[in-house]
C-alpha positions in Angstrom: 96.9 118.6 111.8 98.3 118.1 108.3 101.9 117.8 109.4 103.4 116.4 112.5 107.1 116.1 113.4 109.0 113.1 114.8 109.5 113.6 118.5 107.0 116.4 118.8 103.5 116.7 120.3 100.8 114.7 118.5 103.2 112.5 116.4 102.5 109.5 118.6 98.8 109.3 117.7 98.4 106.2 115.6 95.1 107.3 114.0 96.9 110.3 112.5 100.4 109.0 111.6 100.1 105.2 111.5 101.9 102.6 113.6 105.4 103.0 112.1 105.6 106.7 112.7 103.9 106.7 116.1 106.5 104.2 117.4 109.4 106.0 115.8 108.3 109.4 117.2 108.2 108.1 120.7 111.7 106.6 120.3 113.0 109.9 118.8 112.9 111.4 122.3 115.5 109.0 123.6 117.4 107.6 120.6 119.3 108.8 117.6 116.4 108.9 115.0 116.9 110.9 111.8 114.7 114.0 111.7 111.5 114.0 109.7 107.8 114.9 109.4 104.6 113.0 108.6 101.8 114.0 106.3 98.9 112.8 108.4 95.8 110.6 107.5 93.7 113.7 108.2 95.6 115.7 105.6 95.0 113.1 102.9 91.3 112.7 103.9 90.8 116.4 103.7 92.7 117.0 100.4 92.2 113.8 98.4 89.1 112.4 96.8 90.3 108.8 96.9 93.2 106.8 98.6 94.7 106.2 95.2 94.7 109.8 94.0 97.7 110.2 91.7 97.9 114.0 92.0 98.4 115.9 95.2 95.9 118.6 96.0 97.6 122.0 95.5 97.1 122.9 99.2 98.6 119.6 100.3 101.6 120.1 97.9 102.1 123.6 99.4 102.1 122.1 102.9 104.5 119.5 101.8 106.9 122.1 100.3 106.8 124.2 103.4 107.6 121.2 105.6 110.4 120.0 103.3 112.0 123.5 103.5 111.9 123.3 107.3 113.6 119.9 107.2 116.2 121.3 104.9 117.1 123.9 107.5 117.4 121.2 110.2 119.6 119.1 107.9 121.7 122.2 106.8 121.1 121.3 103.1 119.2 123.2 100.5 117.6 120.0 99.2 118.1 117.1 101.7 118.1 113.5 100.6 115.1 111.8 102.2 113.4 108.5 102.6 109.6 108.6 101.9 107.8 105.8 103.7 104.2 104.7 103.9 102.8 104.4 107.5 99.5 102.7 107.8 97.2 103.0 110.8 97.2 99.2 111.1 100.9 98.8 110.4 103.4 97.3 112.8 100.8 95.7 115.0 101.7 92.5 117.0 99.4 90.3 114.8 99.9 92.0 111.4 103.0 94.0 110.7 102.2 94.8 107.0 106.0 94.7 106.6 107.0 95.1 102.9 103.4 95.6 101.8 103.5 99.4 101.5 105.9 101.5 99.4 109.2 103.1 100.5 111.4 105.3 98.4 115.0 106.2 99.3 117.3 109.0 98.3 114.6 111.3 97.1 115.9 114.8 96.5 113.9 118.0 95.7 110.3 118.9 96.3 109.0 117.7 92.9 110.6 114.2 93.5 109.3 114.2 97.1 105.7 114.9 95.9 105.9 112.1 93.3 107.1 109.7 96.0 104.3 110.7 98.3 101.8 110.1 95.6 103.1 106.6 94.9 103.0 105.8 98.6 99.4 106.9 98.7 98.6 104.8 95.6 100.0 101.7 97.3 97.1 101.8 99.7 94.9 100.5 96.9 97.4 97.9 95.6 96.2 94.3 95.2 98.9 93.0 97.6 97.9 95.4 100.4 94.2 94.7 99.9 94.8 90.9 100.0 97.1 91.1 103.0 94.4 93.2 104.8 91.7 90.8 103.9 93.7 87.9 105.3 93.9 89.8 108.6 90.3 90.8 108.7 90.6 94.4 107.5 88.3 95.8 104.9 89.5 98.4 102.2 87.5 101.1 104.0 89.4 100.4 107.2 92.9 101.0 105.7 94.2 104.5 106.4 97.7 105.7 105.4 100.0 108.5 106.4 103.4 109.3 104.8 106.7 109.9 106.5 109.4 112.1 105.0 112.7 111.6 106.8 116.3 112.5 106.4 118.1 109.6 104.7 121.2 108.3 106.6 123.9 107.4 104.0 124.6 104.1 105.7 128.1 102.6 105.7 126.5 99.5 107.2 122.8 98.6 107.7 121.4 95.9 110.0 118.3 94.2 111.1 118.4 93.2 114.7 116.1 90.6 116.4 115.8 90.7 120.2 114.8 87.0 120.2 116.3 84.4 117.8 113.6 84.4 115.0 114.6 80.9 113.8 114.8 79.0 117.1 112.7 81.2 119.4 115.6 81.3 121.9 114.8 84.4 124.1 118.4 84.6 125.4 119.8 85.3 121.9 120.0 88.5 119.9 120.4 87.9 116.2 121.9 90.6 113.8 121.9 90.5 110.0 124.2 93.2 108.6 125.7 94.2 105.3 127.2 97.2 103.5 125.3 100.1 102.2 121.6 100.9 102.6 119.3 98.3 104.2 117.2 97.6 101.1 119.7 94.9 100.0 119.0 93.0 103.3 115.2 93.6 103.3 114.9 92.8 99.6 117.1 89.7 99.7 119.6 90.7 97.1 122.5 90.0 99.5 123.3 87.2 101.9 124.2 89.3 105.0 126.5 88.5 107.9 124.8 86.9 110.8 125.9 87.5 114.4 124.4 86.0 117.5 124.8 87.6 121.0 124.0 85.8 124.3 122.0 88.3 126.4 123.0 87.0 129.8 126.7 88.0 129.4 126.8 89.8 126.0 129.1 87.2 124.5 129.2 87.1 120.7 128.6 83.4 120.5 128.5 83.1 116.7 129.7 85.0 113.6 128.8 84.0 110.1 130.6 86.3 107.7 129.1 86.0 104.2 130.5 86.8 100.8 128.5 90.0 100.4 128.5 90.6 96.6 125.8 93.3 96.2 124.9 96.5 98.0 122.3 99.2 97.7 123.6 102.7 97.3 122.2 106.1 96.5 121.9 107.0 92.8 121.0 110.1 90.9 117.3 109.4 91.4 116.6 106.8 94.1 118.9 103.9 94.6 120.6 101.2 92.7 122.3 97.8 93.3 126.0 97.7 92.7 128.9 95.2 93.2 130.6 95.4 96.6 134.3 96.2 96.3 136.3 93.0 96.4 138.2 94.1 99.5 134.9 94.3 101.4 133.1 91.2 100.2 134.5 88.8 102.7 135.1 91.3 105.5 132.9 91.4 108.5 130.4 94.3 108.3 130.5 94.9 112.1 133.2 94.7 114.7 132.5 93.4 118.2 131.8 96.8 119.6 129.2 97.5 117.0 127.7 94.1 117.5 127.2 94.7 121.2 125.9 98.2 120.7 123.2 96.9 118.3 122.4 94.0 120.7 122.1 96.4 123.6 119.8 98.6 121.6 117.5 95.7 120.7 117.5 94.5 124.3 116.6 98.0 125.6 113.8 98.3 123.1 112.4 94.9 124.0 112.4 95.9 127.7 110.8 99.2 126.9 108.0 97.7 124.8 107.5 94.4 126.7 107.7 92.2 123.6 110.4 90.9 121.2 111.4 93.5 118.6 112.6 93.6 115.1 114.9 96.7 114.7 116.3 98.3 111.6 119.3 100.5 112.2 122.2 102.1 110.3 125.8 103.0 111.0 127.3 106.2 109.5 130.5 107.9 110.4 130.8 105.9 113.6 127.2 106.7 114.8 124.3 104.2 115.2 120.9 105.4 114.0 117.6 103.8 114.8 115.3 103.6 111.7 112.5 101.4 112.7 111.2 99.2 115.6 108.3 96.7 115.3 107.2 93.5 117.0 108.5 90.2 115.7 105.2 88.6 114.4 106.7 85.3 113.3 107.4 83.9 116.8 103.9 82.6 117.3 104.5 80.0 114.6 107.3 78.5 116.7 105.1 78.0 119.8 
């Protein structure tokens, strides 16, 4: 299969879609996950001569165009804004997450731009940082396989990263939430100091709120994203209210129970709705033991 859809049959097969997409596809059956499709490892192996091929095979480009048109119908938009994300077979494992090693492109609009983003994702498989990270975790270049997810982009009012266990102290009775305005890249990329909220699991009490001066945010631009100044009225305002804090904490706790291990969850709020974007194991806790 060259294309598999989130929440549909076959899209939970790690060898075809990678760890990130397989996990997200399973969750799409029960949670609000934006729609999307995955170009599988099999598709690239069939249509590309090398992992770093810079030009998509015409057959693969046609397949991508057809899938993007179907996604447009689902999104009720002629050219939907999408996130294009790498998803490696060995990604989001409990010992090696590969978090931040592969490429992600946000607010990609139109089939030509989507094709270019897919090509860049594929090229990241042969980047020096990916090869070195894999080597440190006992993976050879020949063992690295990559799929690419194309998913509707949520125009986040607020983005958050939620840990079902306190990642600093290892306290298993605390959920920790980092949240800020706009798209989540400003949190992941470290360009903003996000708010930090701590929730006690036993009684869902918000035991701590650290509201930061959030000066920068990531927003959609004409082609991709850009960093802009946060409006002054929002800089010192809490990104989440207590209801949103508890909703995110409950989501993380539910996912931890479902998987059987502590989770690192990326989510977004838009127009009063909470969207699940990613769920992976917290791989840093072992260092605290």
